[in-house]
C-alpha positions as CSV (number, residue, x, y, z in Angstrom):
1,M,4.1,15.6,-23.1
2,K,5.7,14.2,-19.9
3,E,3.0,11.5,-19.5
4,F,3.5,10.5,-23.0
5,S,7.2,10.1,-22.7
6,L,6.7,8.0,-19.5
7,L,4.2,5.8,-21.3
8,L,6.6,5.3,-24.2
9,I,9.5,4.4,-21.9
10,H,7.2,1.9,-20.0
11,L,6.1,0.4,-23.2
12,L,9.6,0.0,-24.5
13,T,10.7,-1.6,-21.2
14,V,7.8,-4.1,-21.3
15,V,8.7,-5.0,-24.9
16,A,12.3,-5.5,-23.9
17,K,11.2,-7.8,-21.1
18,L,9.0,-9.8,-23.3
19,L,11.7,-10.4,-25.8
20,G,14.1,-11.5,-23.1
21,R,14.4,-15.0,-21.8
22,G,11.3,-15.9,-19.7
23,G,9.8,-12.5,-20.5
24,T,6.1,-13.4,-20.1
25,K,6.5,-15.3,-16.9
26,G,8.6,-12.3,-15.5
27,I,6.1,-9.8,-16.4
28,I,3.2,-11.8,-14.8
29,A,5.3,-12.4,-11.7
30,E,6.1,-8.7,-11.5
31,N,2.4,-7.8,-11.7
32,L,1.4,-10.3,-9.1
33,Q,4.1,-8.9,-6.7
34,I,2.8,-5.4,-7.3
35,R,-0.9,-6.5,-6.6
36,V,0.0,-8.3,-3.4
37,F,2.1,-5.3,-2.2
38,V,-0.8,-2.8,-2.9
39,R,-3.4,-5.2,-1.3
40,N,-1.2,-5.5,1.8
41,L,-0.7,-1.7,1.8
42,D,-4.4,-1.1,1.7
43,E,-5.1,-3.6,4.5
44,N,-2.5,-2.0,6.6
45,V,-4.0,1.5,6.0
46,L,-7.5,0.3,6.9
47,A,-6.3,-1.4,10.0
48,L,-4.4,1.7,11.1
49,S,-7.4,4.0,10.5
50,A,-9.7,1.6,12.4
51,M,-7.3,1.6,15.3
52,K,-7.1,5.4,15.2
53,R,-10.9,5.6,15.4
54,R,-11.2,3.1,18.2
55,S,-8.5,4.6,20.5
56,P,-9.9,7.1,23.0
57,D,-8.5,10.5,23.1
58,S,-6.4,11.1,26.3
59,N,-8.0,14.5,26.8
60,D,-11.4,12.8,27.2
61,R,-10.4,10.5,30.0
62,Q,-11.4,11.5,33.5
63,V,-9.6,10.5,36.7
64,Y,-11.7,9.5,39.6
65,T,-10.1,9.4,43.0
66,H,-11.4,7.9,46.2
67,N,-10.6,10.0,49.2
68,G,-11.6,7.3,51.7
69,S,-14.7,9.1,53.2
C-alpha cells in the first residue's frame, strides 16, 4: 500500500509539472540531470573500488635494511 501511495503522489506531481508553464521541458531537464548524476556516481564508485584493489595493504610491506656489512 505504501508503494502505491508513493506512485500516486509521484504521478500527481508529474501531471502538475506537465500542466505548468514549460512543463515538458522541465521534466526532460530533470530526468537528464538525474541520469548525469547517477552516471557520475557510478563512475566514482567504480574508480574508488579500482583504487582500493590496486593499493597494497600496509601489512604486506616488508622493510629491508642495509647494515653496511
